[in-house]
NUVEXDREN-726737 format. One record per atom (N, C-alpha, C, O, CB): residue number from 1; chain; atom name; x, y, z. Coordinates in Angstrom, 2 decimals. Atoms other than C-alpha are relative to their C-alpha. Last residue first. Glycine has a CB too. Layout:
N
SITE   pos   unit   site         x         y         z
SITE   NUM      A     CA         X         Y         Z
...
This chain:
97
SITE   pos   unit   site         x         y         z
SITE    97      A      N     -1.48     -0.57      1.15
SITE    97      A     CA    -56.66    -82.11    -31.50
SITE    97      A      C      1.21     -1.16      0.49
SITE    97      A      O      2.33     -1.15     -0.02
SITE    97      A     CB      0.82      2.19      0.48
SITE    96      A      N     -0.46      0.94      1.38
SITE    96      A     CA    -59.40    -83.84    -29.19
SITE    96      A      C      1.35     -0.40     -0.95
SITE    96      A      O      2.02     -1.38     -1.28
SITE    96      A     CB     -0.66      0.52     -0.91
SITE    95      A      N     -0.14      1.23     -0.05
SITE    95      A     CA    -58.30    -81.79    -26.47
SITE    95      A      C     -0.38     -0.71     -0.76
SITE    95      A      O      0.59     -1.33     -1.22
SITE    95      A     CB     -0.29     -0.37      0.77
SITE    94      A      N     -1.70      0.01     -0.07
SITE    94      A     CA    -58.93    -78.57    -28.27
SITE    94      A      C      1.03     -1.17      0.62
SITE    94      A      O      2.16     -1.33      0.16
SITE    94      A     CB      0.37      1.21      0.85
SITE    93      A      N     -0.27      0.16      1.42
SITE    93      A     CA    -62.46    -79.76    -29.02
SITE    93      A      C      1.41      0.09     -0.04
SITE    93      A      O      2.14     -0.72     -0.63
SITE    93      A     CB     -0.68      1.03     -0.93
SITE    92      A      N      0.12      0.89      0.53
SITE    92      A     CA    -63.40    -80.00    -25.47
SITE    92      A      C      0.57     -0.60     -1.01
SITE    92      A      O      0.95     -1.77     -1.01
SITE    92      A     CB     -0.72      0.08     -0.10
SITE    91      A      N     -1.10      0.44     -0.66
SITE    91      A     CA    -61.60    -76.84    -24.22
SITE    91      A      C     -0.02     -1.49     -0.38
SITE    91      A      O      1.03     -2.12     -0.46
SITE    91      A     CB     -0.05      0.32      1.54
SITE    90      A      N     -1.15     -0.35      0.02
SITE    90      A     CA    -63.97    -75.28    -26.77
SITE    90      A      C      0.91     -0.76      0.15
SITE    90      A      O      1.53     -1.23     -0.80
SITE    90      A     CB      0.14      0.72      0.59
SITE    89      A      N      0.47      0.32      0.86
SITE    89      A     CA    -67.12    -77.24    -25.29
SITE    89      A      C      1.75      0.52     -1.36
SITE    89      A      O      2.37     -0.37     -1.94
SITE    89      A     CB     -1.72      0.78      0.07
SITE    88      A      N     -0.14      1.62     -0.29
SITE    88      A     CA    -66.18    -76.31    -22.17
SITE    88      A      C     -0.27     -0.70     -1.22
SITE    88      A      O     -0.26     -1.90     -0.91
SITE    88      A     CB     -1.04     -0.61      1.13
SITE    87      A      N     -1.89      0.10      0.38
SITE    87      A     CA    -65.14    -72.36    -23.45
SITE    87      A      C     -0.17     -1.54      0.40
SITE    87      A      O      0.84     -2.17      0.11
SITE    87      A     CB      1.54      1.18      1.26
SITE    86      A      N     -1.38     -0.09      1.26
SITE    86      A     CA    -68.75    -72.56    -25.03
SITE    86      A      C      1.22     -0.07      0.58
SITE    86      A      O      2.06     -0.53     -0.19
SITE    86      A     CB      0.15      1.43     -0.91
SITE    85      A      N     -0.10      0.80      0.72
SITE    85      A     CA    -70.64    -73.99    -21.86
SITE    85      A      C      0.33     -0.42     -1.31
SITE    85      A      O      0.44     -1.53     -1.83
SITE    85      A     CB     -0.55     -0.17      0.17
SITE    84      A      N     -0.74      1.48     -0.90
SITE    84      A     CA    -69.27    -71.83    -19.40
SITE    84      A      C     -0.23     -0.92     -1.10
SITE    84      A      O      0.81     -1.39     -1.55
SITE    84      A     CB     -0.89     -0.70      1.69
SITE    83      A      N     -1.11      0.21      0.24
SITE    83      A     CA    -70.48    -68.91    -21.61
SITE    83      A      C      0.73     -1.40      0.62
SITE    83      A      O      1.52     -2.15      0.04
SITE    83      A     CB      0.50      1.14      0.35
SITE    82      A      N     -0.58      0.38      1.49
SITE    82      A     CA    -73.71    -70.13    -21.52
SITE    82      A      C      1.17      0.49     -0.24
SITE    82      A      O      1.58     -0.15     -1.21
SITE    82      A     CB     -0.78      0.45     -1.13
SITE    81      A      N     -0.30      1.85      0.69
SITE    81      A     CA    -73.42    -70.42    -17.98
SITE    81      A      C     -0.36     -0.28     -1.33
SITE    81      A      O     -0.19     -1.41     -1.78
SITE    81      A     CB     -0.97     -1.27      0.77
SITE    80      A      N     -1.31      0.65     -0.54
SITE    80      A     CA    -72.36    -67.13    -17.38
SITE    80      A      C     -0.16     -1.48      0.02
SITE    80      A      O      0.65     -2.40     -0.02
SITE    80      A     CB      0.37      0.50      1.48
SITE    79      A      N     -1.33     -0.51      0.89
SITE    79      A     CA    -75.11    -65.78    -19.42
SITE    79      A      C      0.98     -0.48      0.13
SITE    79      A      O      1.64     -0.80     -0.85
SITE    79      A     CB      0.45      1.17      0.08
SITE    78      A      N      0.34      0.50      0.98
SITE    78      A     CA    -78.18    -67.67    -17.19
SITE    78      A      C      1.32      0.32     -0.95
SITE    78      A      O      1.95     -0.69     -1.30
SITE    78      A     CB     -1.38      0.49     -0.37
SITE    77      A      N     -0.25      1.80     -0.56
SITE    77      A     CA    -76.50    -66.53    -14.18
SITE    77      A      C     -0.02     -0.92     -0.91
SITE    77      A      O      0.78     -1.85     -0.97
SITE    77      A     CB     -1.10     -0.64      0.97
SITE    76      A      N     -1.72      0.48     -0.29
SITE    76      A     CA    -76.50    -63.25    -15.53
SITE    76      A      C      0.22     -1.12      0.35
SITE    76      A      O      1.26     -1.65     -0.05
SITE    76      A     CB      0.76      0.64      1.04
SITE    75      A      N     -0.26     -0.92      1.32
SITE    75      A     CA    -80.48    -63.04    -16.27
SITE    75      A      C      1.38     -0.48      0.12
SITE    75      A      O      1.61     -1.67     -0.12
SITE    75      A     CB     -0.29      1.87      0.00
SITE    74      A      N     -0.11      1.58      0.71
SITE    74      A     CA    -81.03    -65.20    -12.90
SITE    74      A      C      0.31      0.48     -1.35
SITE    74      A      O      0.84     -0.50     -1.87
SITE    74      A     CB     -1.56     -1.10      0.03
SITE    73      A      N     -0.63      0.61     -0.10
SITE    73      A     CA    -79.36    -61.75    -11.24
SITE    73      A      C      0.22     -1.92     -0.63
SITE    73      A      O      1.14     -2.72     -0.75
SITE    73      A     CB     -0.09      0.44      1.01
SITE    72      A      N     -1.16     -0.87      0.39
SITE    72      A     CA    -81.38    -59.13    -13.41
SITE    72      A      C      1.13     -1.64      0.59
SITE    72      A      O      1.61     -2.34     -0.31
SITE    72      A     CB      0.12      2.04      1.13
SITE    71      A      N      0.18      0.09      1.33
SITE    71      A     CA    -84.43    -61.17    -12.58
SITE    71      A      C      0.84      0.10      0.01
SITE    71      A      O      1.36     -0.88      0.54
SITE    71      A     CB     -0.65      0.54     -0.80
SITE    70      A      N     -0.23      1.33      0.14
SITE    70      A     CA    -83.53    -61.30     -8.56
SITE    70      A      C     -0.20     -0.24     -1.41
SITE    70      A      O      0.29     -1.36     -1.57
SITE    70      A     CB     -0.82     -0.83      0.87
SITE    69      A      N      0.80      0.58     -0.12
SITE    69      A     CA    -83.01    -57.75     -8.39
SITE    69      A      C     -0.03     -1.20     -0.59
SITE    69      A      O      0.60     -1.37     -1.64
SITE    69      A     CB     -0.72      0.61     -0.16
SITE    68      A      N      0.71      1.20      1.58
SITE    68      A     CA    -79.55    -56.65     -8.69
SITE    68      A      C     -2.22     -0.39      1.14
SITE    68      A      O     -2.60     -0.41      2.31
SITE    68      A     CB      1.95     -2.98     -0.13
SITE    67      A      N      1.16     -0.95      0.26
SITE    67      A     CA    -78.40    -54.04     -5.43
SITE    67      A      C     -0.69     -0.34     -1.32
SITE    67      A      O     -1.43      0.45     -1.91
SITE    67      A     CB      0.49      1.51     -0.05
SITE    66      A      N      0.50      0.24     -1.69
SITE    66      A     CA    -75.86    -57.26     -3.94
SITE    66      A      C     -1.46      1.77     -0.30
SITE    66      A      O     -2.27      2.08      0.58
SITE    66      A     CB      2.21      0.45      1.84
SITE    65      A      N      0.66      0.65      0.40
SITE    65      A     CA    -74.87    -56.95     -7.96
SITE    65      A      C     -0.99     -0.32      0.99
SITE    65      A      O     -2.11     -0.76      0.72
SITE    65      A     CB      0.60     -0.81     -0.51
SITE    64      A      N      0.76     -0.69      0.77
SITE    64      A     CA    -73.02    -53.71     -7.18
SITE    64      A      C     -1.31     -1.08     -0.41
SITE    64      A      O     -2.37     -0.56     -0.74
SITE    64      A     CB      0.93      0.57     -1.22
SITE    63      A      N      0.78     -1.83     -0.53
SITE    63      A     CA    -71.35    -54.43     -4.16
SITE    63      A      C     -1.16      0.46     -0.56
SITE    63      A      O     -2.12      1.01     -0.01
SITE    63      A     CB      0.92      1.42     -0.43
SITE    62      A      N      1.63      0.33     -1.04
SITE    62      A     CA    -70.72    -57.98     -5.85
SITE    62      A      C     -0.46      0.92      0.38
SITE    62      A      O     -1.61      1.18      0.01
SITE    62      A     CB     -0.04     -0.78      1.36
SITE    61      A      N      0.82      0.68      0.91
SITE    61      A     CA    -68.89    -55.69     -8.91
SITE    61      A      C     -1.46     -1.07      1.56
SITE    61      A      O     -2.65     -0.97      1.86
SITE    61      A     CB      1.51     -1.33     -1.31
SITE    60      A      N      1.31     -1.12      0.24
SITE    60      A     CA    -67.30    -53.89     -6.16
SITE    60      A      C     -0.70     -0.71     -1.04
SITE    60      A      O     -1.81     -0.80     -0.52
SITE    60      A     CB      0.41      1.71     -0.59
SITE    59      A      N      0.51     -0.73     -1.46
SITE    59      A     CA    -65.49    -56.89     -4.39
SITE    59      A      C     -0.96      1.24     -1.17
SITE    59      A      O     -2.16      1.10     -1.37
SITE    59      A     CB      1.76      0.90      1.43
SITE    58      A      N      0.52      1.68     -0.35
SITE    58      A     CA    -64.57    -58.86     -7.87
SITE    58      A      C     -0.57      1.04      1.13
SITE    58      A      O     -1.44      1.75      0.62
SITE    58      A     CB      1.33     -1.74      0.47
SITE    57      A      N      0.65      0.34      1.30
SITE    57      A     CA    -62.88    -55.89     -9.20
SITE    57      A      C     -1.46     -0.99      0.45
SITE    57      A      O     -2.58     -1.07     -0.04
SITE    57      A     CB      1.26     -0.94     -1.06
SITE    56      A      N      0.68     -1.40     -0.58
SITE    56      A     CA    -61.17    -55.27     -5.78
SITE    56      A      C     -1.29     -0.12     -0.42
SITE    56      A      O     -2.32     -0.11      0.26
SITE    56      A     CB      0.61      1.46     -0.56
SITE    55      A      N      0.80      0.83     -1.42
SITE    55      A     CA    -60.30    -59.39     -6.11
SITE    55      A      C     -1.01      1.55      0.42
SITE    55      A      O     -2.06      1.61      1.07
SITE    55      A     CB      1.58     -0.68      1.79
SITE    54      A      N      1.56      0.29     -0.11
SITE    54      A     CA    -59.17    -58.15     -9.82
SITE    54      A      C     -0.75     -0.50      1.00
SITE    54      A      O     -1.82     -1.04      0.73
SITE    54      A     CB     -0.35     -0.76     -0.81
SITE    53      A      N      1.17     -0.50      1.11
SITE    53      A     CA    -57.04    -55.76     -8.80
SITE    53      A      C     -0.95     -0.37     -0.28
SITE    53      A      O     -2.04      0.17     -0.10
SITE    53      A     CB      0.17      0.07     -1.00
SITE    52      A      N      1.03     -0.69     -0.44
SITE    52      A     CA    -55.47    -58.18     -6.29
SITE    52      A      C     -0.86      1.14     -0.52
SITE    52      A      O     -2.00      1.29     -0.07
SITE    52      A     CB      0.40      0.32      0.87
SITE    51      A      N      1.40     -0.05     -1.22
SITE    51      A     CA    -54.98    -60.41     -8.43
SITE    51      A      C     -0.90      0.56      0.94
SITE    51      A      O     -2.10      0.44      1.16
SITE    51      A     CB      0.05     -0.41      0.61
SITE    50      A      N      1.61      0.18      1.34
SITE    50      A     CA    -53.57    -58.42    -11.31
SITE    50      A      C     -0.97     -0.66      0.93
SITE    50      A      O     -2.13     -0.33      1.14
SITE    50      A     CB      0.22     -1.36     -1.77
SITE    49      A      N      0.87     -1.80      0.58
SITE    49      A     CA    -50.78    -57.13     -8.29
SITE    49      A      C     -1.19     -0.20     -0.87
SITE    49      A      O     -2.16      0.56     -0.77
SITE    49      A     CB      1.13      1.18     -1.20
SITE    48      A      N      0.79     -0.64     -1.65
SITE    48      A     CA    -49.90    -60.67     -7.24
SITE    48      A      C     -1.19      0.73      0.23
SITE    48      A      O     -2.34      0.65      0.67
SITE    48      A     CB      0.80      1.02      0.70
SITE    47      A      N      0.60      0.94     -0.04
SITE    47      A     CA    -49.07    -61.78    -10.97
SITE    47      A      C     -1.34      0.15      1.10
SITE    47      A      O     -2.56      0.06      1.12
SITE    47      A     CB      0.98     -0.97      0.20
SITE    46      A      N      0.99     -1.06      1.44
SITE    46      A     CA    -46.65    -58.55    -11.47
SITE    46      A      C     -1.91     -0.86      0.66
SITE    46      A      O     -2.86     -0.22      1.11
SITE    46      A     CB      0.78     -0.92     -2.84
SITE    45      A      N      0.52     -1.27     -0.31
SITE    45      A     CA    -45.12    -59.90     -8.14
SITE    45      A      C     -1.13      0.42     -0.51
SITE    45      A      O     -2.22      0.76     -0.05
SITE    45      A     CB      0.78      0.86     -0.26
SITE    44      A      N      0.66      0.40     -1.10
SITE    44      A     CA    -45.02    -63.34     -9.30
SITE    44      A      C     -0.53      0.72      0.46
SITE    44      A      O     -1.72      0.58      0.73
SITE    44      A     CB      0.47     -0.47      0.78
SITE    43      A      N      1.38      0.74      0.55
SITE    43      A     CA    -43.72    -62.58    -12.57
SITE    43      A      C     -1.09     -0.03      0.83
SITE    43      A      O     -2.25      0.18      0.47
SITE    43      A     CB      0.18     -1.42     -0.30
SITE    42      A      N      0.28     -0.96      0.16
SITE    42      A     CA    -40.59    -60.62    -10.63
SITE    42      A      C     -1.05     -0.10     -0.48
SITE    42      A      O     -1.75      0.87     -0.23
SITE    42      A     CB      0.69      0.58     -0.44
SITE    41      A      N      0.23     -0.33     -0.97
SITE    41      A     CA    -39.85    -63.46     -8.52
SITE    41      A      C     -0.87      0.76     -0.61
SITE    41      A      O     -2.04      0.70     -0.22
SITE    41      A     CB      0.88      0.34      0.82
SITE    40      A      N      1.57      0.21     -0.50
SITE    40      A     CA    -39.99    -65.48    -11.63
SITE    40      A      C     -0.25      0.46      1.37
SITE    40      A      O     -1.05     -0.24      1.98
SITE    40      A     CB     -0.46     -1.53      0.00
SITE    39      A      N      1.62      0.10      0.85
SITE    39      A     CA    -37.63    -63.18    -12.91
SITE    39      A      C     -0.60     -0.78      0.46
SITE    39      A      O     -1.56     -0.15      0.91
SITE    39      A     CB     -0.19     -0.38     -1.44
SITE    38      A      N      0.32     -1.10      0.35
SITE    38      A     CA    -35.37    -63.24     -9.82
SITE    38      A      C     -1.35      0.24     -1.04
SITE    38      A      O     -2.54      0.43     -0.78
SITE    38      A     CB      1.16      0.41     -0.46
SITE    37      A      N      0.28     -0.39     -1.22
SITE    37      A     CA    -34.94    -66.99     -9.94
SITE    37      A      C     -0.96      1.07      0.17
SITE    37      A      O     -2.18      0.90      0.13
SITE    37      A     CB      1.08      0.30      0.55
SITE    36      A      N      1.58      0.49      0.50
SITE    36      A     CA    -34.24    -66.95    -13.52
SITE    36      A      C     -1.01      0.46      1.54
SITE    36      A      O     -1.90      1.29      1.71
SITE    36      A     CB     -0.04     -2.24     -0.40
SITE    35      A      N      0.91     -1.15      0.66
SITE    35      A     CA    -31.62    -64.65    -12.73
SITE    35      A      C     -1.04     -0.82     -0.41
SITE    35      A      O     -2.00     -0.27     -0.96
SITE    35      A     CB      0.63      0.91     -1.28
SITE    34      A      N      0.83     -1.20     -0.90
SITE    34      A     CA    -30.62    -67.14     -9.64
SITE    34      A      C      0.08      1.41     -1.09
SITE    34      A      O      0.29      2.51     -0.57
SITE    34      A     CB      0.99      0.40      1.84
SITE    33      A      N      1.12      0.03     -1.14
SITE    33      A     CA    -30.49    -69.85    -11.87
SITE    33      A      C     -0.64      1.12      0.96
SITE    33      A      O     -1.78      1.48      1.25
SITE    33      A     CB      0.47     -0.84      0.86
SITE    32      A      N      0.78     -0.60      1.24
SITE    32      A     CA    -28.01    -68.08    -14.68
SITE    32      A      C     -1.74     -0.73      1.11
SITE    32      A      O     -2.86     -0.21      1.14
SITE    32      A     CB      0.63     -1.02     -2.24
SITE    31      A      N      0.34     -1.73      0.28
SITE    31      A     CA    -25.68    -67.32    -11.64
SITE    31      A      C     -1.17      0.36     -0.94
SITE    31      A      O     -1.71      1.45     -1.08
SITE    31      A     CB      1.32      0.78     -0.77
SITE    30      A      N      0.94     -1.02     -1.08
SITE    30      A     CA    -26.40    -71.42    -10.33
SITE    30      A      C      0.00      1.81     -0.34
SITE    30      A      O     -0.95      2.49      0.06
SITE    30      A     CB      0.81     -0.22      1.79
SITE    29      A      N      0.45      0.39     -0.12
SITE    29      A     CA    -24.93    -72.55    -13.68
SITE    29      A      C     -0.92      0.56      1.17
SITE    29      A      O     -1.87      1.32      0.99
SITE    29      A     CB      0.56     -0.78     -0.21
SITE    28      A      N      1.00     -0.47      1.45
SITE    28      A     CA    -22.15    -70.52    -14.29
SITE    28      A      C     -1.88     -0.28      0.08
SITE    28      A      O     -2.66      0.62     -0.21
SITE    28      A     CB      0.68     -1.20     -1.56
SITE    27      A      N      0.09     -2.10     -0.45
SITE    27      A     CA    -21.17    -71.02    -10.83
SITE    27      A      C     -0.60      0.20     -1.06
SITE    27      A      O     -1.78      0.54     -1.06
SITE    27      A     CB      1.63      1.30      0.09
SITE    26      A      N      1.46      0.07     -1.37
SITE    26      A     CA    -21.74    -75.14    -11.36
SITE    26      A      C     -0.48      1.72      0.42
SITE    26      A      O     -1.48      2.29      0.85
SITE    26      A     CB      0.80     -0.94      2.03
SITE    25      A      N      0.85      0.59      0.95
SITE    25      A     CA    -19.24    -75.07    -14.71
SITE    25      A      C     -1.50      0.34      1.01
SITE    25      A      O     -2.61      0.79      0.71
SITE    25      A     CB      0.48     -1.86     -0.40
SITE    24      A      N      0.80     -1.16      0.65
SITE    24      A     CA    -17.03    -72.73    -12.78
SITE    24      A      C     -1.17     -0.15     -0.84
SITE    24      A      O     -1.86      0.75     -1.33
SITE    24      A     CB      0.80      0.69     -0.78
SITE    23      A      N      0.91     -1.04     -0.71
SITE    23      A     CA    -17.03    -75.78    -10.35
SITE    23      A      C     -0.36      1.59     -0.51
SITE    23      A      O     -1.24      2.32     -0.07
SITE    23      A     CB      0.64      0.16      1.29
SITE    22      A      N      0.67      0.24     -1.13
SITE    22      A     CA    -16.24    -78.15    -12.44
SITE    22      A      C     -1.20      0.94      0.38
SITE    22      A      O     -2.37      1.21      0.10
SITE    22      A     CB      0.95      0.00      0.98
SITE    21      A      N      0.92     -0.34      1.35
SITE    21      A     CA    -13.78    -76.56    -14.51
SITE    21      A      C     -0.91     -0.23      0.40
SITE    21      A      O     -1.51      0.85      0.46
SITE    21      A     CB      0.06     -0.61     -1.29
SITE    20      A      N      0.20     -0.91      0.04
SITE    20      A     CA    -12.08    -76.72    -11.06
SITE    20      A      C     -0.48      0.22     -1.07
SITE    20      A      O     -0.75      1.42     -1.02
SITE    20      A     CB      0.71      0.51      0.34
SITE    19      A      N      1.09     -0.95     -0.97
SITE    19      A     CA    -12.72    -79.94    -10.07
SITE    19      A      C     -0.31      1.37     -0.03
SITE    19      A      O     -1.30      1.84      0.55
SITE    19      A     CB      0.33     -0.01      1.26
SITE    18      A      N      1.67      0.58      0.68
SITE    18      A     CA    -11.27    -81.06    -13.68
SITE    18      A      C     -0.84      0.48      1.55
SITE    18      A      O     -1.89      1.12      1.48
SITE    18      A     CB     -0.15     -2.44     -0.48
SITE    17      A      N      0.77     -0.79      1.22
SITE    17      A     CA     -8.20    -78.76    -12.87
SITE    17      A      C     -1.78     -0.36     -0.66
SITE    17      A      O     -2.71      0.22     -1.21
SITE    17      A     CB      1.09     -0.33     -1.31
SITE    16      A      N     -0.06     -1.98     -0.69
SITE    16      A     CA     -7.06    -80.20     -9.41
SITE    16      A      C     -1.19      1.15     -1.12
SITE    16      A      O     -2.14      1.91     -0.94
SITE    16      A     CB      2.43      0.93     -0.42
SITE    15      A      N      0.82      0.33     -0.96
SITE    15      A     CA     -7.36    -83.67    -10.89
SITE    15      A      C     -1.04      0.99      0.36
SITE    15      A      O     -2.25      1.22      0.32
SITE    15      A     CB      0.72     -0.30      1.02
SITE    14      A      N      1.16      0.16      1.02
SITE    14      A     CA     -5.43    -82.83    -13.26
SITE    14      A      C     -1.15     -0.33      0.54
SITE    14      A      O     -2.19     -0.36     -0.12
SITE    14      A     CB      0.20     -0.97     -0.98
SITE    13      A      N      0.68     -1.22      0.94
SITE    13      A     CA     -3.38    -81.66    -11.11
SITE    13      A      C     -1.08     -0.37     -0.99
SITE    13      A      O     -2.03      0.30     -1.40
SITE    13      A     CB      1.12      0.70     -0.92
SITE    12      A      N      1.38     -1.17     -0.83
SITE    12      A     CA     -3.84    -84.35     -8.32
SITE    12      A      C     -0.25      1.14     -1.11
SITE    12      A      O     -1.34      1.66     -1.34
SITE    12      A     CB      0.67      1.07      1.82
SITE    11      A      N      1.21      1.07     -0.19
SITE    11      A     CA     -2.69    -87.07    -11.21
SITE    11      A      C     -0.55      1.34      0.66
SITE    11      A      O     -1.42      2.07      0.18
SITE    11      A     CB      0.17     -1.73      1.02
SITE    10      A      N      0.33     -0.46      1.06
SITE    10      A     CA      0.61    -84.72    -12.06
SITE    10      A      C     -2.20     -0.25     -0.28
SITE    10      A      O     -3.08      0.28     -0.95
SITE    10      A     CB      1.24     -0.91     -1.10
SITE     9      A      N     -0.32     -1.45     -0.21
SITE     9      A     CA      1.97    -84.84     -8.79
SITE     9      A      C     -1.37      0.27     -1.14
SITE     9      A      O     -2.40      0.91     -0.92
SITE     9      A     CB      1.92      0.63     -0.47
SITE     8      A      N      0.93     -0.12     -0.82
SITE     8      A     CA      1.02    -88.71     -8.35
SITE     8      A      C     -0.66      1.57     -0.14
SITE     8      A      O     -1.81      1.93      0.09
SITE     8      A     CB      0.59     -0.38      1.35
SITE     7      A      N      0.93      0.45      0.74
SITE     7      A     CA      3.38    -88.93    -11.66
SITE     7      A      C     -1.80      0.00      1.09
SITE     7      A      O     -2.94     -0.08      0.62
SITE     7      A     CB      0.74     -1.63     -0.53
SITE     6      A      N      0.03     -0.64      1.01
SITE     6      A     CA      6.06    -86.83    -10.10
SITE     6      A      C     -1.63     -0.24     -0.67
SITE     6      A      O     -2.46      0.64     -0.94
SITE     6      A     CB      1.25     -0.45     -0.81
SITE     5      A      N      0.33     -1.69     -0.41
SITE     5      A     CA      5.91    -88.22     -7.27
SITE     5      A      C     -0.13      0.43     -0.85
SITE     5      A      O     -1.30      0.79     -0.72
SITE     5      A     CB      0.82      0.93      0.64
SITE     4      A      N      1.01     -0.21     -0.39
SITE     4      A     CA      6.36    -91.73     -8.89
SITE     4      A      C     -0.61      1.16      0.30
SITE     4      A      O     -1.60      1.52     -0.33
SITE     4      A     CB     -0.02     -0.54      0.69
SITE     3      A      N      0.89      0.04      0.90
SITE     3      A     CA      9.05    -90.28    -10.45
SITE     3      A      C     -1.17     -0.79     -0.31
SITE     3      A      O     -1.70     -0.85     -1.41
SITE     3      A     CB      0.53     -0.04     -0.73
SITE     2      A      N      1.04     -0.71      0.49
SITE     2      A     CA     10.79    -89.28     -8.18
SITE     2      A      C     -1.07     -0.25     -1.10
SITE     2      A      O     -2.00      0.48     -1.44
SITE     2      A     CB      0.52      0.90     -0.29
SITE     1      A      N      0.89     -0.30     -0.74
SITE     1      A     CA     11.82    -92.23     -6.46
SITE     1      A      C     -0.64      1.56     -0.63
SITE     1      A      O     -1.82      1.86     -0.39
SITE     1      A     CB      0.62     -0.07      1.46
């Protein structure tokens, strides 16, 4: 009778070892994902700070633009439109490749 019990115990031990290996693998993967998540949080915080700085600069420029004459605003709008057309051309060339 010890034979079948020994076989069952060995089978259980093998399954436990497999589970332990899987558990260790999952733990390692989890640790890596946590590190990556922390890196992404740092990047997000950095980008958020950049956005805030750019928003402050934009606000400052808008205040300055409000003091511009209509001709200056029109010229600026034309320059921006020209830049946007050039950017669109570049994007279309990149997409064509």
